[in-house]
N, C-alpha and C positions, 0 to 999 in steps of 0.2 A: 436577254432571255436565259435563264439560267437549263442546264440537262433533266434538274432534278424539278422544276416546275414543268417543264415540256412534258415527261414522261406522266406528271398526274394529270394534266392537261390531257391528255393524250388517251390515258385510260378512262378519263372524266367522259370523253369523248365516245371510247368504244361500249362503253356502260350504256348511255343513253340512246347509239343505235341500237343494242342488244334490245334495252328496254322498247323500245319504239317499235322493233320489229316483232317481238313477240307480244305486243299490244296488237298490231294490225292484225299477225297471225290468228292470236284469240278471239278478235272482234268476226274475223271472216271464218274462224268453224263455227262461233255462236250462233252466226247470222245464218248458215248453212241449217241449224236446227230449230229457228224461229220458226213461228206461222204454223199452217196447218200439217196435223201429224197422227200415224195412227198409234203410234205408242211414244207418249210423252213422258213416260216415263222407267227408271231403270230396274233390275227386279230385287234390289235393296228400298225402292220408294221414294227415289230422288229425282229430280228432274234430270231430264237427260243433257242439259248446258252445266248439271254441277253448280247452278245461283240460285241460291234459294228465291234472289227478287220472281224467278220462272216462278213460283209457284207459290203466291202468300195466300190462299186460299188453304196450301197444304190438301191438296186434289190428290197427289199421289201418295202421303201418307199409307192410307188404305186401302188405294184403288189394286191392286194385285189379291189383297185379302180377301177383299169383296167379289173377285171375279172368283177365287177358290169357292167359296161360301156358295155364289149361286151356283156353279158348276155341281159342286155336288147335291143340290136337289135339295137341303136344307133350309128352313125358314126359321129364322129367327120367334121367338114370342116376343123381344124384348130387346129393340136396341138402343142402347145409353149416348147421349151422345155430347157432347161438350168440351171444355178445354183440358186442361191438368187433370185437375179431381177428377171428372172421371177416366183419363187416364190412366192413373192410379188406383183405380178404384177395384179391392182388392176380391179374393174368394171370389170368382166369375163363375154362376151358375148354370147347368145347363140350360138352352134355349133362351140365353145372354147376353148379348154380345156388345162390345164394347167401341166406342167411335170415340176418342178423347184424343185431344193433338193439345200438347201444353203450350201456352203462351197466345192463342184465340180470343179473340174477340167475339161479339154475338155476328158481326157481318164476315167474317170468315169462316165461321160456322155455317151461315146461312147458306154460303157460299158452298159448300161441299153438302149440304143437305141431301140434295137429290140423290147423286153417286151413294153415301155415305149409310144412309134410311130409307128411302121411298123405293129405293133399286132391290133393296134385301125383303122389301114388302112384310114385315112384322106385324105384327100383332097390335101394337105397345110402343110407344116412341116416350121416352124421358129425355128432357132436356133442361141442362146445368150449368149455366155460364152467367157472365155480367163481371169476375174479378176483373177480367183485362181490361174490361173495358174502365171501370172504375181507376185503376191502375193508369191507363192513356197510354195503350200500347200500340193503338191506332191512331193516337191524338185525340183530339177533343170529340167530346158527340153530346146528343141529349138527351134527355129521357124518354123523350117518344121515337127516338132513333133505335135507342133498345128493345124498347115494347114494340116497336114496328116490326124489328126483326125476330121478335119472339110470333109472333102474329102472325107473320110470314110461314112460318116455320109449323105452326098449328094449323093456320087454314090448308096449305100444302097438306099436312099428316091426314088431316079427316078430309080432304078431297080423294085421299086414296085410303080410306076407312079404316084409320090407326087412331086406336086412341092416343090420349095423350098424357103426360104427367106431367108438369112444370115444377123445380126445384127453387126454392130463393133465396138469393144468395149469402152462402154463409157467411161471416163478419170475419175483418181482417182486422189485424193489430196496429197496420199503418199503410202507406203506400210506398211502401221497398225501395223506397230511395227515390222514386220520381218527382215525389212534391213533398211539401211537409203539409202536417194538420192530422184530423182525425177523419179516419173515412167514414165514422159509423152514424152520421149524420143522412152520407150522399147512400150509403147501404141502404140505411131505413127508407130514403127517399125511392129507392129504386124498387126498393121490394113493395112498398106498399103502391105501387107502379103493377108491378106485377102480379099482387093477388089482386089488381082490380079488372086486370085483364083475365085471370083465371075465375072468377067469378062470374062474368060478362057474358064467356065465351065458352062455360061447363068445361074448366080442364080443371084436372084433378091439381090438387096444389100439397108438391110437401118441401112444408118448412122444416128446411133445413137450418136456416137462422135457428128458429126455437130452440131447435136442439143443442146446439153449440154452443149456447148463451145461457149464464149464469140468473140470478134473483139481480131484476133492475135490466136487466138485458145487457149485463156485461160478457165479454169472452171470456168463455173458460179457455185458460190461457194451459192448460194441462193437456186439454188435447189435438196440440198443433205441434208444428216442428219448430225449431228457433226461425224458419223465416217468418211465422207467423200467420202464412197463408196457405199454406200446404198443413194436411192432419195426420197425427200418428193414427194407430190400430183403435185405440181408444175414441180416434174422432171420430174416425171410418163407422165402429160399430157403432156408436149414437145415431151416425146416419142411415144407416142398415135399416134401425129399425124404423126409423122415419119410410123409409124404400120401403120397404116389406109391405105398412101400412096401405100406402098409397098406391101398389102395386096388387093388393088385394084387391080394393077399391074399384080400381081399372078391370080386372077381369069379371069380378063382379057386375062390374054396367058391362060390358059386353055380353058377358049371359045375358040378362033382365032384357038387352036392349043392342041388340049386335047394330055396330057403327054401319051407317049408309055406304054403303059399297064393299064392305068386305066382304074377305073371300073366304 
């Protein structure tokens, strides 16, 4: 064995030993933080282990802000919950708080619904989701799974005396590279299910899909950013008009007949 080869092999062995030692140390440190904890999130809203997989539902994302809001004694009029479309919603109005987390599917939103909505005691809840389910960001799903997740949120909100606004899924240009094909038929199928749910459960529907399409139901590309998923200011302006109408309807409904259990 040449001196050079021996040097290389020694270096590789040392590197392997260092890597193994670091891995064992990291696993030990992480294990000490897993399980029951009084403070699972950092001040920056991240899981204490620093591993995104430890917070699949993004329970850390808004937890600190929720605590500050509750401690202030402020009760929001409206909580808007959903994915990045909600997270990016512009021009926050007084009394309206947003609890959007980019990339989340309906199951992930449901997981944090109690802490990010119910615990804030709003009068009205706005739910907008489904795009990331369609993109398959949490794997395959069925229409019944999506509507089941939404219905769980509706029933939970109703139990706590909150009126509900449900948004239809906006059109998307494609599946963002996750798979090929035209998403329009899938969007239409899911929106038909959401409209049926809203009618059956007396939920106020905010038809964003209709506001973002042109004649024949084609997507208005000028209202979208280059990714074909997120919206321009003009796109949000079109959505804001729909939201405003639905919000007035929700407030009128509460005034005429307060929701059972409302405070």
